[in-house]
C-alpha positions as CSV (number, residue, x, y, z in Angstrom):
1,X,0.0,0.0,0.0
2,X,1.3,3.5,-0.9
3,X,1.6,6.0,2.0
4,X,3.8,8.8,3.2
5,X,5.6,6.6,5.7
6,X,7.5,4.5,3.2
7,X,9.4,6.9,0.9
8,X,12.4,4.5,1.2
9,X,14.4,5.8,-1.8
10,X,14.7,9.2,-0.2
11,X,15.4,7.9,3.2
12,X,18.3,5.9,1.7
13,X,19.7,9.1,0.0
14,X,19.5,10.9,3.4
15,X,21.3,8.1,5.2
16,X,24.1,8.1,2.7
17,X,24.6,11.8,2.6
18,X,24.4,12.3,6.4
19,X,27.4,10.0,6.9
20,X,29.7,12.5,5.2
21,X,28.1,15.9,6.0
22,X,26.3,17.3,9.1
23,X,24.2,19.8,7.2
24,X,21.8,18.4,4.6
25,X,19.4,20.5,2.4
26,X,16.1,18.8,1.5
27,X,14.3,20.7,-1.3
28,X,11.4,20.1,-3.6
29,X,8.0,21.3,-4.6
30,X,5.5,22.4,-2.0
31,X,3.3,19.6,-0.7
32,X,5.5,16.7,-1.7
33,X,5.9,15.6,2.0
34,X,9.2,17.2,3.0
35,X,7.9,17.8,6.6
36,X,6.6,14.2,6.8
37,X,9.9,12.9,5.5
38,X,11.8,15.1,8.1
39,X,9.6,13.6,10.8
40,X,10.3,10.1,9.6
41,X,14.1,10.8,9.7
42,X,13.7,12.4,13.1
43,X,12.2,9.2,14.4
44,X,15.6,7.5,13.9
45,X,17.2,10.0,16.3
46,X,17.0,9.7,20.1
47,X,17.3,13.5,20.3
48,X,15.6,15.8,17.7
49,X,14.0,19.2,17.4
50,X,11.7,20.5,14.7
51,X,11.6,24.2,13.8
52,X,9.4,25.8,11.2
53,X,9.7,29.5,10.3
54,X,6.0,29.6,9.3
55,X,5.0,28.9,12.9
56,X,4.8,32.1,14.9
57,X,5.9,30.6,18.2
58,X,8.9,29.0,16.5
59,X,9.9,32.4,15.0
60,X,9.6,34.1,18.4
61,X,12.0,31.6,20.0
62,X,14.4,32.1,17.1
63,X,14.4,35.9,17.4
64,X,15.0,35.6,21.2
65,X,17.8,33.1,20.8
66,X,19.0,32.1,17.3
67,X,20.9,29.1,18.9
68,X,17.6,27.9,20.5
69,X,18.4,24.3,19.7
70,X,21.0,24.3,22.5
71,X,18.1,24.2,25.0
72,X,17.0,20.8,23.7
73,X,16.4,18.3,26.5
74,X,18.3,15.1,25.5
75,X,17.5,11.5,26.2
76,X,21.1,10.3,25.8
77,X,24.5,11.5,24.6
78,X,23.9,10.7,20.9
79,X,24.1,13.5,18.2
80,X,20.8,15.5,18.0
81,X,19.0,16.2,14.7
82,X,17.8,19.8,14.3
83,X,15.2,20.2,11.5
84,X,15.0,23.8,10.1
85,X,11.9,24.0,7.9
86,X,11.3,27.0,5.6
87,X,14.3,28.8,7.1
88,X,15.0,30.4,3.8
89,X,12.2,32.8,4.5
90,X,14.4,34.4,7.1
91,X,16.1,37.4,5.4
92,X,19.6,36.6,6.6
93,X,19.2,32.8,6.4
94,X,22.5,32.2,4.5
95,X,24.7,33.8,7.1
96,X,22.7,32.2,9.9
97,X,23.2,28.7,8.5
98,X,26.9,29.4,7.8
99,X,27.3,30.5,11.4
100,X,25.6,27.6,13.0
101,X,27.4,25.1,10.8
102,X,30.8,26.6,11.6
103,X,30.1,26.6,15.3
104,X,28.1,23.3,15.8
105,X,28.8,20.9,12.9
106,X,30.7,18.6,15.1
107,X,27.9,18.3,17.7
108,X,24.7,18.4,15.7
109,X,23.1,17.1,12.6
110,X,21.1,19.7,10.6
111,X,18.3,19.0,8.1
112,X,17.3,22.2,6.3
113,X,14.1,21.8,4.2
114,X,12.2,24.2,2.0
115,X,9.8,24.5,-0.9
116,X,12.1,27.0,-2.8
117,X,15.4,26.2,-4.6
118,X,17.7,26.6,-1.7
119,X,20.7,25.9,-4.0
120,X,19.7,29.0,-6.1
121,X,19.0,31.4,-3.3
122,X,22.7,32.0,-2.7
123,X,23.1,35.5,-4.1
124,X,25.5,37.8,-2.4
125,X,26.7,37.5,1.2
126,X,28.7,34.6,2.5
127,X,28.7,31.4,0.5
128,X,27.5,28.1,2.0
129,X,29.7,26.2,-0.5
130,X,31.2,23.1,1.0
131,X,29.0,23.2,4.1
132,X,26.1,21.1,2.9
133,X,24.9,18.3,0.7
134,X,21.6,18.7,-1.1
135,X,18.9,16.2,-2.1
136,X,15.5,16.5,-3.7
137,X,12.1,15.1,-2.8
138,X,9.8,14.8,-5.7
139,X,6.1,13.9,-6.2
140,X,5.5,10.1,-6.5
141,X,6.7,8.5,-9.7
142,X,6.2,5.1,-11.1
143,X,9.9,4.4,-10.3
144,X,9.2,5.0,-6.6
145,X,5.8,3.3,-6.4
146,X,6.7,0.3,-8.6
147,X,9.6,-0.7,-6.3
148,X,11.5,-2.6,-9.0
149,X,14.5,-0.3,-9.5
150,X,17.7,-1.4,-11.0
151,X,21.1,-0.4,-9.6
152,X,22.5,2.7,-11.4
153,X,25.6,0.8,-12.6
154,X,23.4,-2.0,-14.1
155,X,21.2,0.5,-15.9
156,X,24.1,2.5,-17.3
157,X,25.7,-0.7,-18.5
158,X,22.6,-1.6,-20.5
159,X,19.8,1.0,-20.6
160,X,17.7,-1.2,-22.9
161,X,17.2,-4.1,-20.5
162,X,13.6,-4.6,-19.6
163,X,11.3,-7.1,-17.8
164,X,7.6,-7.5,-18.6
165,X,6.1,-8.3,-15.2
166,X,3.3,-7.0,-12.9
167,X,1.8,-5.4,-16.0
168,X,-1.7,-4.8,-14.6
169,X,-0.3,-3.3,-11.3
170,X,2.1,-0.9,-13.0
171,X,-0.5,0.1,-15.6
172,X,-2.8,1.1,-12.8
173,X,-0.2,3.1,-11.1
174,X,0.7,4.9,-14.3
175,X,-3.0,5.7,-15.0
176,X,-3.3,7.1,-11.4
177,X,-0.4,9.4,-11.9
178,X,-1.8,10.6,-15.2
179,X,-5.2,11.4,-13.7
180,X,-4.3,12.5,-10.2
181,X,-0.6,13.7,-10.4
182,X,2.1,12.3,-8.2
183,X,1.5,14.9,-5.4
184,X,0.7,12.8,-2.3
185,X,-2.6,14.5,-1.3
186,X,-4.5,14.0,-4.5
187,X,-2.8,10.7,-5.4
188,X,-3.5,9.1,-2.0
189,X,-7.1,10.3,-2.1
190,X,-7.6,8.5,-5.3
191,X,-10.4,10.7,-6.5
192,X,-10.5,13.0,-9.6
193,X,-12.6,15.6,-7.7
194,X,-10.0,15.8,-4.9
195,X,-7.3,16.3,-7.6
196,X,-9.2,19.1,-9.3
197,X,-9.8,21.0,-6.0
198,X,-6.2,20.5,-5.1
199,X,-4.8,21.6,-8.4
200,X,-7.1,24.6,-8.7
201,X,-5.7,26.0,-5.4
202,X,-2.1,24.7,-5.5
203,X,-0.6,27.1,-8.1
204,X,-2.7,30.0,-6.9
205,X,-1.5,29.7,-3.4
206,X,2.1,29.2,-4.5
207,X,2.1,32.3,-6.8
208,X,0.0,34.6,-4.6
209,X,1.8,33.6,-1.3
210,X,5.3,32.1,-1.5
211,X,6.3,33.7,-4.9
212,X,4.8,37.1,-4.3
213,X,6.2,37.4,-0.7
214,X,9.7,36.1,-1.5
215,X,10.3,37.7,-4.9
216,X,8.2,40.9,-4.7
217,X,6.6,40.2,-8.1
218,X,3.9,42.8,-8.7
219,X,2.2,41.4,-11.8
220,X,0.7,38.4,-10.0
221,X,-2.3,38.2,-12.4
222,X,-0.1,38.2,-15.5
223,X,2.1,35.6,-13.9
224,X,-0.9,33.4,-13.2
225,X,-2.0,33.7,-16.8
226,X,1.5,32.7,-18.0
227,X,1.3,29.5,-15.9
228,X,-2.2,28.8,-17.3
229,X,-0.8,29.0,-20.8
230,X,2.1,26.6,-20.2
231,X,0.1,23.3,-20.5
232,X,-0.6,24.0,-24.1
233,X,3.1,24.7,-24.8
234,X,4.4,21.3,-23.4
235,X,6.2,19.2,-26.1
236,X,7.7,22.1,-28.0
237,X,10.6,24.4,-27.4
238,X,9.3,27.4,-25.5
239,X,9.1,30.7,-27.4
240,X,9.5,33.6,-25.0
241,X,8.7,36.2,-27.6
242,X,5.5,34.5,-28.5
243,X,4.4,34.2,-24.8
244,X,5.3,37.9,-24.3
245,X,3.1,38.8,-27.3
246,X,0.2,36.7,-26.0
247,X,0.4,38.4,-22.6
248,X,1.2,41.9,-23.8
249,X,4.3,42.1,-21.4
250,X,8.0,42.4,-22.0
251,X,10.3,39.6,-23.0
252,X,12.3,40.1,-19.8
253,X,9.2,39.7,-17.7
254,X,8.3,36.3,-19.2
255,X,11.9,35.1,-18.9
256,X,12.0,36.2,-15.3
257,X,8.6,34.6,-14.4
258,X,9.6,31.3,-16.0
259,X,12.8,31.4,-13.9
260,X,10.7,32.0,-10.8
261,X,8.4,29.1,-11.7
262,X,11.4,26.8,-12.0
263,X,12.9,28.1,-8.7
264,X,9.7,27.3,-6.9
265,X,9.2,23.9,-8.6
266,X,6.1,24.7,-10.6
267,X,8.0,23.7,-13.8
268,X,11.3,22.4,-14.9
269,X,13.1,22.9,-18.2
270,X,15.6,21.1,-20.3
271,X,18.1,22.5,-22.8
272,X,18.8,21.3,-26.3
273,X,21.7,18.9,-27.1
274,X,24.0,20.3,-29.7
275,X,27.2,18.3,-29.8
276,X,27.6,16.3,-33.0
277,X,24.2,17.3,-34.2
278,X,24.3,19.3,-37.4
279,X,22.1,22.5,-37.5
280,X,20.8,21.8,-34.0
281,X,18.7,24.5,-32.4
282,X,20.8,26.2,-29.8
283,X,18.8,28.3,-27.3
284,X,15.1,27.5,-26.8
285,X,14.3,25.1,-23.9
286,X,11.4,22.7,-23.4
287,X,9.3,23.3,-20.3
288,X,7.4,20.6,-18.3
289,X,4.9,20.8,-15.4
290,X,5.2,19.0,-12.1
291,X,1.4,18.9,-12.1
292,X,1.1,16.9,-15.3
293,X,-2.7,16.2,-15.4
294,X,-3.2,20.0,-16.1
295,X,-2.1,19.1,-19.6
296,X,-5.2,18.0,-21.6
297,X,-3.6,16.9,-24.9
298,X,-2.9,13.2,-24.4
299,X,0.4,13.0,-26.3
300,X,1.8,16.1,-24.6
301,X,0.7,14.8,-21.1
302,X,2.4,11.5,-21.9
303,X,5.6,13.2,-22.9
304,X,5.5,15.3,-19.7
305,X,5.1,12.2,-17.5
306,X,8.1,10.6,-19.2
307,X,10.0,13.8,-18.5
308,X,9.1,13.7,-14.8
309,X,10.4,10.2,-14.5
310,X,13.7,11.0,-16.2
311,X,14.2,14.2,-14.4
312,X,13.6,12.5,-11.0
313,X,16.1,9.9,-12.0
314,X,19.0,12.1,-13.0
315,X,18.6,14.4,-10.0
316,X,18.7,11.4,-7.6
317,X,21.8,10.1,-9.3
318,X,23.4,13.5,-9.0
319,X,22.4,13.9,-5.4
320,X,24.0,10.6,-4.6
321,X,27.2,11.6,-6.3
322,X,27.1,9.0,-9.1
323,X,28.0,11.5,-11.8
324,X,27.0,14.8,-13.4
325,X,23.9,13.8,-15.2
326,X,21.8,16.0,-17.4
327,X,18.6,15.8,-19.4
328,X,18.2,17.3,-22.9
329,X,16.2,17.1,-26.1
330,X,17.5,17.1,-29.7
331,X,16.0,19.2,-32.5
332,X,17.5,20.5,-35.7
333,X,16.4,23.2,-38.1
334,X,14.8,20.6,-40.3
335,X,12.3,20.0,-37.4
336,X,13.7,16.5,-36.7
337,X,13.4,15.9,-33.0
338,X,14.0,13.3,-30.3
339,X,12.3,14.1,-27.0
340,X,15.0,13.2,-24.5
341,X,18.7,12.5,-24.2
342,X,20.4,11.6,-20.9
343,X,24.1,12.6,-20.7
344,X,26.8,12.3,-18.0
345,X,29.7,14.7,-17.8
346,X,28.8,15.9,-21.3
347,X,28.8,12.5,-22.9
348,X,25.5,11.2,-24.3
349,X,24.3,7.9,-22.8
350,X,20.8,7.1,-24.1
351,X,18.1,8.5,-26.3
352,X,14.4,8.3,-25.3
353,X,11.4,9.0,-27.5
354,X,7.9,9.3,-26.1
355,X,5.2,8.2,-28.6
356,X,1.7,7.8,-27.3
357,X,0.8,5.0,-29.7
358,X,3.3,4.8,-32.5
359,X,5.2,1.4,-32.2
360,X,7.4,2.0,-35.2
361,X,10.7,3.8,-34.4
362,X,10.6,7.4,-35.4
363,X,12.9,8.4,-38.3
364,X,14.5,11.1,-36.1
365,X,15.3,8.5,-33.4
366,X,17.0,6.3,-36.0
367,X,18.8,9.2,-37.5
368,X,20.2,10.6,-34.2
369,X,21.1,7.2,-32.9
370,X,23.1,6.7,-36.1
371,X,24.9,10.0,-35.4
372,X,25.5,9.5,-31.7
373,X,26.1,5.7,-31.6
374,X,24.2,5.2,-28.3
375,X,21.3,3.1,-27.1
376,X,17.8,4.3,-27.9
377,X,14.3,3.5,-26.7
378,X,10.9,4.5,-27.8
379,X,8.3,4.5,-25.0
380,X,4.6,4.0,-25.8
381,X,1.5,4.3,-23.6
382,X,0.2,0.8,-24.2
383,X,1.7,-2.5,-25.6
384,X,1.3,-6.2,-24.8
385,X,5.0,-6.7,-25.0
386,X,8.3,-5.0,-26.1
387,X,10.2,-5.2,-29.4
388,X,13.9,-4.8,-30.1
389,X,14.3,-3.3,-33.6
390,X,17.6,-3.1,-35.5
391,X,19.0,0.2,-36.7
392,X,22.3,-0.5,-38.5
393,X,24.6,-2.0,-35.9
394,X,22.4,-0.7,-33.1
395,X,19.1,-1.6,-31.6
396,X,16.0,0.4,-30.5
397,X,13.8,-0.9,-27.7
398,X,10.1,-0.2,-28.1
399,X,8.3,-0.8,-24.8
400,X,5.5,0.4,-22.6
401,X,6.5,3.4,-20.6
402,X,5.3,2.1,-17.3
403,X,7.5,-1.0,-17.7
404,X,10.8,0.7,-18.7
405,X,10.4,3.7,-16.4
406,X,9.4,1.7,-13.3
407,X,12.9,0.1,-13.3
408,X,14.8,3.3,-13.4
409,X,17.3,3.6,-10.5
């Protein structure tokens, strides 16, 4: 049964990172369960203290004594865990964390969590570089819920390996994610009406409260309109001039707002891959939503769901220190395109095409595989089995998305 108490992949990441560093940042979209995960982690400590900047009483204690955690009543002599939730809303949070790390890192373990991009907040002032490790908590994915993940090394050695098992179960999970999103509240409720109510308020609250308060954006209504336009743009490189024209605002405003959406995990974007690709487009990025069911066009929603799974995977691998992984798309000026490419340290590893129902390898996938000489897979929504198609001296795997993605490390 799925619940918030068994987010084992993320607990394992925490355990590995905490061995080597006494300050860990936990970041991710709002309402993904960061507080719950912090409480689960706290349960493994004999001594722990939870602080949340959004709670008035907690803020009062902080203002009276910034080192308030020293007053913790301990049960034994083991190292205490101090959870600092939403501390980035404190104006001088960077210097504060630097100070307590430098003074207390030998005697305390700190878990700093927040719904903004803590790694991108470092602008000016003293740097926190070298004082923390960071990991991300994402909405549920089929790779987490399916519980059949391969080891990273095994996957990288052969990205095309696949097992056709538990089909009905995995298909049901995939359908649930498509209808309800992977955010815990609507997914666990299991009702479309709950999802709709949740989704209608989620972005509004995030834009009107967190984003407005922390960034000082004044054109909140235009920013909301931009977010409402994005579902129709998924699947194609984003045109900022076109969006600016639609909204009757400046190019810089749209660019800034998209950056804010990414910083607060409403969206994520991927850049084009250009190396060894003749006449590749260079600048425009593709944008995807964390709340995928907002996308009504089936093929675009399917592509977005594949993107979520791939993005979750590469960020987890990076958080664990397995490499420097990145996610891209390929498109040239002849409009030939492959949806995704995973790279490590600037070297391409595998091509992934998302096709709702087309079980024949796309011509662009065959072309770019021939150029890059790497494994390739075409993921489809529904299939009774998988096929391995030859492409010169290479092969292309054509398989149901829910089978291949559920085994991602």
